[in-house]
C-alpha positions as CSV (number, residue, x, y, z in Angstrom):
1,M,0.0,0.0,0.0
2,L,3.0,2.2,-0.3
3,R,2.0,5.1,-2.6
4,K,4.3,7.6,-4.2
5,I,3.0,11.2,-4.0
6,I,5.0,13.3,-6.4
7,R,4.2,15.8,-9.2
8,A,4.3,13.3,-12.0
9,L,1.9,10.3,-11.6
10,F,0.7,9.6,-15.1
11,F,2.1,8.4,-18.4
12,F,0.2,8.3,-21.6
13,G,0.9,5.9,-24.5
14,A,1.4,6.0,-28.2
15,V,-0.8,7.2,-31.1
16,V,-3.6,4.8,-32.1
17,P,-5.1,4.7,-35.7
18,L,-8.4,6.5,-35.9
19,G,-10.0,3.6,-37.6
20,E,-9.9,1.5,-34.4
21,C,-12.2,3.9,-32.5
22,K,-15.7,2.4,-32.0
23,D,-17.6,5.2,-30.3
24,T,-17.8,9.0,-30.2
25,I,-18.5,10.9,-27.0
26,V,-19.7,14.5,-27.4
27,R,-19.4,16.8,-24.4
28,D,-19.0,20.5,-23.5
29,V,-15.8,19.9,-21.5
30,A,-13.4,17.0,-21.4
31,I,-11.5,16.8,-18.1
32,I,-8.2,14.9,-17.9
33,G,-7.4,13.5,-14.4
34,G,-9.8,12.5,-11.6
35,G,-7.8,13.7,-8.6
36,A,-9.1,16.4,-6.3
37,S,-9.1,19.2,-8.9
38,G,-10.5,17.2,-11.8
39,T,-13.3,15.6,-9.8
40,F,-14.3,18.9,-8.2
41,A,-14.3,20.6,-11.6
42,A,-16.5,17.8,-13.1
43,V,-19.1,18.1,-10.4
44,R,-19.2,21.9,-10.4
45,L,-19.3,22.1,-14.2
46,R,-22.3,19.7,-14.2
47,D,-23.9,21.8,-11.6
48,K,-23.5,24.8,-13.9
49,G,-25.3,23.0,-16.8
50,Q,-22.2,21.8,-18.7
51,S,-21.9,18.3,-20.0
52,V,-18.6,16.7,-19.1
53,I,-16.5,13.6,-19.5
54,L,-13.8,12.8,-16.8
55,I,-10.9,10.7,-17.9
56,E,-8.9,8.9,-15.2
57,K,-6.1,6.5,-15.6
58,E,-6.6,4.7,-12.3
59,D,-9.6,2.5,-11.5
60,I,-10.8,4.9,-8.8
61,L,-11.1,8.7,-8.4
62,G,-9.2,10.6,-5.8
63,G,-5.6,11.0,-6.8
64,H,-3.5,11.3,-3.7
65,V,-6.4,10.2,-1.4
66,N,-5.6,6.9,0.3
67,T,-7.8,5.4,3.0
68,Y,-7.2,2.1,4.7
69,H,-10.2,0.2,6.0
70,D,-9.4,-2.3,8.8
71,A,-11.8,-5.2,8.8
72,A,-11.0,-6.3,12.3
73,T,-11.6,-3.0,14.0
74,N,-13.9,-1.3,11.4
75,Q,-11.5,1.7,11.7
76,T,-10.4,3.9,8.7
77,V,-7.0,5.4,8.4
78,D,-6.4,8.3,5.9
79,Y,-2.7,8.2,5.0
80,G,-2.6,10.3,1.8
81,V,-4.7,13.4,2.1
82,V,-5.6,13.6,5.8
83,I,-7.4,16.9,6.6
84,Y,-9.3,19.7,4.8
85,H,-9.4,23.4,5.4
86,N,-12.3,24.8,7.4
87,L,-13.6,26.7,4.3
88,Q,-17.1,27.2,3.1
89,I,-16.2,25.7,-0.3
90,V,-15.1,22.5,1.4
91,K,-18.3,22.3,3.4
92,D,-20.4,23.0,0.3
93,F,-18.7,20.3,-1.7
94,F,-19.0,17.7,1.0
95,N,-22.7,18.6,1.5
96,R,-23.3,18.5,-2.3
97,L,-21.9,14.9,-2.4
98,G,-23.7,13.8,0.8
99,V,-20.4,13.2,2.6
100,S,-20.7,13.5,6.4
101,W,-17.9,15.6,8.1
102,T,-16.9,17.0,11.4
103,L,-14.6,19.7,12.6
104,S,-11.6,18.3,14.4
105,S,-8.4,19.6,16.0
106,F,-5.2,18.4,14.5
107,D,-2.2,17.8,16.7
108,S,0.3,15.4,15.3
109,S,2.6,15.6,18.4
110,S,2.1,14.0,21.8
111,P,3.9,14.3,25.2
112,E,5.7,11.1,24.3
113,T,7.0,12.3,20.9
114,R,10.4,10.9,20.2
115,W,13.0,12.9,18.2
116,L,15.1,10.5,16.1
117,D,17.9,10.7,13.5
118,P,16.4,10.2,10.0
119,K,19.3,7.8,9.0
120,T,20.4,6.0,12.1
121,A,17.0,5.9,14.0
122,D,19.0,6.9,17.2
123,P,17.5,9.4,19.6
124,V,18.7,13.0,19.2
125,N,19.2,15.3,22.1
126,Y,16.6,17.9,21.0
127,T,14.1,20.0,22.7
128,S,11.4,21.5,20.5
129,P,11.2,25.3,21.1
130,N,7.8,27.0,21.7
131,P,6.8,27.9,18.1
132,A,4.1,30.4,19.1
133,S,6.1,33.6,18.5
134,G,7.7,32.3,15.4
135,I,4.3,31.3,13.9
136,Q,3.0,34.8,14.7
137,A,5.9,36.4,13.0
138,Y,5.6,34.1,10.0
139,A,1.9,34.9,9.7
140,A,2.8,38.6,9.7
141,H,5.2,38.0,6.8
142,L,2.5,36.0,4.9
143,S,0.1,38.9,5.3
144,Q,2.4,41.0,3.0
145,Y,1.5,38.8,0.1
146,P,-2.3,38.1,0.3
147,S,-2.7,37.4,-3.4
148,I,-0.6,34.2,-3.3
149,E,-3.1,32.5,-1.0
150,Q,-5.3,31.9,-4.1
151,G,-2.6,31.0,-6.6
152,F,0.7,32.2,-7.9
153,F,-0.6,35.7,-8.4
154,L,2.7,37.6,-7.8
155,P,3.5,41.2,-7.4
156,E,5.6,42.8,-10.2
157,P,8.5,42.9,-9.8
158,V,8.5,39.7,-7.8
159,P,9.8,40.6,-4.3
160,E,13.4,39.3,-3.7
161,D,12.3,37.7,-0.4
162,L,10.0,35.3,-2.1
163,L,12.9,34.0,-4.3
164,L,15.3,33.4,-1.4
165,P,16.0,29.8,-0.4
166,F,14.0,29.3,2.8
167,G,17.1,28.7,4.9
168,Q,18.3,32.2,3.9
169,Y,14.9,33.6,4.6
170,L,15.0,32.2,8.1
171,A,18.5,33.6,8.6
172,K,17.4,37.0,7.4
173,Y,14.3,36.9,9.7
174,P,15.4,35.2,13.0
175,E,12.1,36.0,14.6
176,I,10.6,33.1,12.6
177,Q,13.2,30.5,13.5
178,S,11.4,29.0,16.5
179,A,8.7,27.8,14.0
180,A,11.1,26.2,11.5
181,Q,10.3,22.6,12.7
182,V,6.5,23.2,12.6
183,I,6.6,24.7,9.2
184,F,8.8,21.9,7.9
185,N,6.5,19.2,9.2
186,F,3.4,20.9,7.8
187,A,5.1,21.5,4.5
188,Q,6.3,17.9,3.9
189,G,6.9,17.0,0.3
190,L,9.0,20.1,-0.6
191,G,12.2,18.0,-0.7
192,D,15.3,20.0,0.4
193,F,13.3,22.3,2.6
194,L,16.1,24.8,3.5
195,H,17.1,25.2,-0.1
196,Q,13.5,25.3,-1.4
197,T,12.3,28.7,-2.7
198,T,10.4,30.7,0.0
199,L,7.5,31.2,-2.3
200,Y,6.8,27.4,-2.3
201,V,7.1,27.2,1.4
202,F,4.6,30.0,1.8
203,K,2.2,28.2,-0.6
204,N,2.5,25.0,1.4
205,F,2.1,26.5,4.8
206,G,-0.1,29.5,4.4
207,T,-2.5,31.8,6.3
208,D,-5.5,29.4,6.3
209,I,-3.5,26.5,7.6
210,I,-2.3,28.6,10.5
211,K,-6.0,29.6,11.2
212,D,-7.1,26.0,11.2
213,T,-4.4,24.8,13.5
214,E,-6.2,26.9,16.1
215,G,-9.8,26.5,15.0
216,G,-9.9,23.0,13.6
217,F,-9.8,21.2,10.3
218,I,-12.6,19.4,8.5
219,V,-12.4,15.6,8.3
220,A,-14.6,13.2,6.4
221,D,-16.3,10.9,9.0
222,N,-16.0,7.7,6.9
223,G,-12.6,8.2,5.4
224,N,-11.5,10.5,2.6
225,D,-12.2,7.9,-0.1
226,D,-15.9,8.4,0.8
227,I,-15.7,11.7,-1.0
228,Y,-14.7,10.1,-4.3
229,K,-17.0,7.2,-3.9
230,H,-19.9,9.6,-3.8
231,A,-18.5,11.7,-6.6
232,T,-18.2,8.5,-8.8
233,E,-21.8,7.7,-8.1
234,L,-22.9,11.2,-8.9
235,L,-21.0,11.5,-12.1
236,G,-22.0,8.0,-13.3
237,S,-21.3,7.4,-17.0
238,D,-19.5,10.7,-17.2
239,V,-16.4,9.1,-15.7
240,L,-14.1,6.9,-17.7
241,L,-12.0,5.0,-15.2
242,G,-8.9,3.0,-16.3
243,S,-8.7,5.2,-19.3
244,K,-6.0,7.4,-20.9
245,V,-5.6,9.8,-23.7
246,V,-3.4,8.3,-26.4
247,S,-3.5,11.0,-29.1
248,I,-5.2,14.2,-30.1
249,K,-6.6,15.1,-33.6
250,S,-7.3,18.7,-32.9
251,R,-7.0,21.2,-30.0
252,N,-7.9,24.7,-31.1
253,K,-10.7,27.3,-31.0
254,T,-13.0,25.0,-33.1
255,G,-12.9,22.3,-30.4
256,I,-11.2,19.3,-29.0
257,D,-10.9,15.9,-30.6
258,L,-9.2,13.2,-28.5
259,I,-8.6,9.5,-28.9
260,V,-9.0,7.7,-25.5
261,Q,-8.1,4.1,-24.6
262,T,-10.7,2.8,-22.2
263,T,-11.4,-0.6,-20.6
264,K,-13.8,-1.3,-23.5
265,G,-11.6,-0.2,-26.4
266,Y,-10.7,3.1,-28.1
267,E,-13.2,5.9,-28.2
268,T,-13.2,9.4,-29.8
269,I,-14.1,12.3,-27.6
270,K,-15.3,15.5,-29.1
271,A,-15.5,18.5,-26.7
272,K,-15.9,22.2,-27.0
273,K,-13.2,22.7,-24.3
274,L,-10.4,20.8,-22.5
275,L,-9.5,21.1,-18.8
276,I,-6.2,19.3,-17.8
277,S,-5.8,18.6,-14.1
278,I,-3.0,15.9,-14.2
279,P,0.5,17.0,-13.2
280,Q,1.6,19.2,-16.1
281,K,4.9,17.5,-16.8
282,L,6.1,17.1,-20.4
283,E,6.0,13.3,-20.2
284,N,2.3,13.5,-19.1
285,L,1.3,15.9,-21.8
286,R,2.8,14.2,-24.8
287,P,-0.5,13.1,-26.2
288,F,-1.8,16.7,-26.3
289,A,0.6,17.9,-29.1
290,L,2.2,20.8,-27.1
291,D,3.5,23.7,-29.1
292,Q,6.8,25.4,-28.4
293,K,5.3,28.0,-26.0
294,E,3.6,25.3,-23.9
295,S,6.6,23.0,-23.9
296,A,8.9,25.8,-22.8
297,L,6.8,26.5,-19.7
298,F,5.8,23.0,-18.7
299,G,9.4,21.7,-19.3
300,Q,10.5,23.8,-16.2
301,F,8.7,21.7,-13.6
302,K,10.7,19.2,-11.6
303,N,9.7,16.5,-9.1
304,T,10.2,16.2,-5.4
305,G,9.4,12.9,-3.7
306,Y,6.9,12.3,-0.9
307,Y,5.9,8.8,0.1
308,T,3.3,7.6,2.5
309,S,2.9,4.1,3.9
310,L,1.1,2.0,6.5
311,V,3.3,-0.7,8.2
312,N,2.5,-3.4,10.7
313,N,4.6,-5.9,12.7
314,T,7.0,-3.1,13.6
315,G,7.4,-4.0,17.2
316,L,6.8,-0.3,18.1
317,P,4.9,0.4,21.3
318,A,1.3,1.5,21.2
319,G,0.8,5.2,20.6
320,F,4.4,5.7,19.4
321,V,5.1,9.0,17.7
322,S,8.5,10.2,16.3
323,F,9.7,13.0,14.1
324,S,13.1,13.2,12.4
325,V,15.6,15.8,13.4
326,S,19.3,16.1,12.5
327,A,21.8,17.0,15.2
328,D,24.2,19.0,13.0
329,T,21.9,20.9,10.6
330,P,20.4,24.4,10.8
331,Y,17.2,24.3,12.9
332,H,17.7,20.6,13.2
333,I,15.9,20.1,9.9
334,P,16.5,16.5,8.9
335,K,18.6,15.6,5.9
336,L,16.7,13.9,3.1
337,P,16.1,11.4,1.6
338,G,14.9,9.9,4.8
339,I,12.0,9.4,7.3
340,Y,9.8,12.4,8.1
341,S,7.8,10.8,10.8
342,I,6.2,7.7,12.3
343,Q,2.8,7.9,13.9
344,A,0.5,5.3,15.5
345,T,-2.9,5.1,13.8
346,A,-6.3,4.2,15.2
347,V,-5.7,0.6,14.2
348,P,-3.6,-1.2,16.9
349,G,-0.2,-2.2,15.6
350,L,-0.5,-0.1,12.4
351,F,1.9,2.8,11.9
352,D,1.8,5.6,9.3
353,I,5.4,6.2,8.1
354,K,6.2,9.2,5.9
355,Y,9.4,9.5,3.8
356,G,10.7,12.4,1.8
357,S,13.3,13.0,-0.9
358,P,14.6,16.0,-2.9
359,G,13.9,14.0,-6.1
360,T,12.0,10.9,-7.4
361,L,12.8,7.5,-6.0
362,S,11.3,4.1,-6.9
363,D,8.7,2.6,-4.6
364,Q,10.9,-0.4,-4.2
365,Y,13.8,1.7,-2.9
366,V,11.7,3.6,-0.5
367,Q,10.1,0.4,0.9
368,K,13.6,-1.0,1.4
369,E,14.7,2.1,3.2
370,I,11.6,2.1,5.5
371,L,12.1,-1.5,6.4
372,A,15.8,-0.9,7.1
373,Y,14.8,2.0,9.4
374,I,12.4,-0.3,11.3
375,A,15.3,-2.8,11.7
376,K,17.4,0.0,13.3
377,L,14.6,0.9,15.7
378,Q,14.5,-2.8,16.7
379,A,18.3,-3.0,17.0
380,N,18.5,0.0,19.3
381,G,15.7,-1.1,21.5
382,I,13.1,1.5,20.6
383,A,11.0,-1.2,19.0
384,N,10.8,-4.9,20.0
385,K,12.0,-7.5,17.6
386,T,9.1,-9.4,16.1
387,S,8.8,-13.0,14.9
388,N,6.9,-11.7,11.8
389,K,8.5,-9.4,9.3
390,P,7.2,-5.8,9.0
391,Q,4.7,-5.6,6.1
392,F,3.2,-2.8,4.1
393,S,-0.6,-3.0,4.4
394,P,-2.8,-3.7,1.4
395,K,1.5,10.2,-5.2
396,D,15.2,32.3,-11.2
397,S,12.5,32.0,-13.9
398,I,9.9,33.1,-11.3
399,A,11.4,36.6,-11.3
400,K,11.3,36.7,-15.1
401,G,7.5,36.2,-15.1
402,F,7.2,32.4,-15.2
403,Y,3.9,32.3,-13.4
404,K,2.4,35.2,-15.4
405,D,3.3,33.3,-18.6
406,L,2.0,30.1,-17.1
407,Y,-1.4,31.6,-16.3
408,A,-1.5,33.1,-19.7
409,L,-2.0,29.6,-21.0
410,Q,-5.5,29.5,-19.5
411,G,-7.7,29.2,-22.6
412,Y,-4.8,29.0,-25.0
413,R,-5.7,26.5,-27.7
414,N,-9.0,26.1,-26.0
415,T,-7.4,24.4,-23.0
416,W,-7.5,25.3,-19.3
417,Y,-5.5,23.9,-16.4
418,T,-5.9,23.3,-12.7
419,G,-4.0,21.3,-10.2
420,A,-1.0,21.7,-7.9
421,A,1.3,23.3,-10.6
422,F,-1.1,26.2,-10.7
423,D,-1.6,26.6,-6.9
424,T,-0.4,24.1,-4.3
425,Q,-0.6,20.4,-3.2
426,D,-3.7,21.0,-1.1
427,S,-7.1,19.6,-2.0
428,S,-9.1,22.4,-0.2
429,L,-7.1,25.2,-1.8
430,L,-7.2,23.6,-5.2
431,W,-11.0,23.4,-5.0
432,S,-11.0,27.1,-4.1
433,Y,-8.6,28.0,-7.0
434,T,-10.6,25.9,-9.5
435,E,-13.9,27.5,-8.4
436,T,-12.7,31.1,-8.4
437,S,-9.8,31.3,-11.0
438,V,-10.4,28.6,-13.6
439,L,-14.1,27.8,-14.1
440,P,-15.2,31.4,-14.6
441,L,-12.7,31.8,-17.4
442,L,-13.6,28.5,-18.9
443,L,-17.4,29.2,-18.8
444,N,-17.1,32.7,-20.0
445,S,-15.0,31.9,-23.0
446,S,-16.4,31.4,-26.5
447,S,-15.4,28.4,-28.6
């Protein structure tokens, strides 16, 4: 059940002869990718009177959402997307789908939290500072850039502070330093955190997250996969699961003409407009016949690695929680690749283990590293040795106007975009971005 959560999760195949297509599907909008953004867009466009077809490579909707259902205890464990922002758009979407939800506090730490080295698994002599003043100072810095809460809407010229590596930003503004560990743990998935551009840290740990750490986050009562089960039922035949675009005949102001490989064969899709919500990496967009302008922009995206897993038979004590820190790094931020954290779940004996990397690693490599780390925990006595083996239970160009140019692609060649590349890796904020910044442009355009 180890799943890789990175910015490139899809690969589309080769061109198929048009003569092999059996059916033609005609819609107002074709949506590529059934993760958080694509599924939300499909539901909202239907609500606005548009006919849609949602094309998803996997056999379920949800993208990074992973929910484990334990038959023995009837407990659910969300180990991909975990929480949602306390925003009206989230409540409205859950209510629209008939998904029950509650407001819950989120505190990943405990009085028994262990601080361990990400490589050796040995305890580190570390005392977490009180982050309150640092968070307050950080929030004050965020307030200087209100427009970036809803996307990469940047001032011109782009402020130099936003372009600094975040380690340099912390050094420049020491009043924030006590919150470095908190920001790091909320902004998991950014890879080399201290060398990551400050803009991306701001996007991952923004004003609304700070608000919800105090007021509470929204959680789906029956597991986050319940959202996408309801969405699948609602969308019905407007969803093509296990399907992928293999070629495109046309993509311009006259319309969209796609060839899609489905579980039942090849089909032609004719749509007035196209909305792409898969990660906008060149290898994912090959079937869409990018021109030089599009390729130049999308070719600048790179991957970081973020991996989430559930593991049993670890020998760890009940309720165990650990976070990684390094003894010899600034602010004790752990060196990656390595373990982010280990946390007990609601299921006895089942632990949620997060792993990060500055770049992409294979699932097999990460599984091997996690198992090796558990072995070190057993060797140093933090975990008990077990008779059964641990098992994994059954995803400077900014200153020169990159994001201005990227957003200028909205509507170009009758194609619109949503997803993390256009905002951030956060379902709630992507729903908000899609609703306020994408769908109005798409619906108000002529084709």
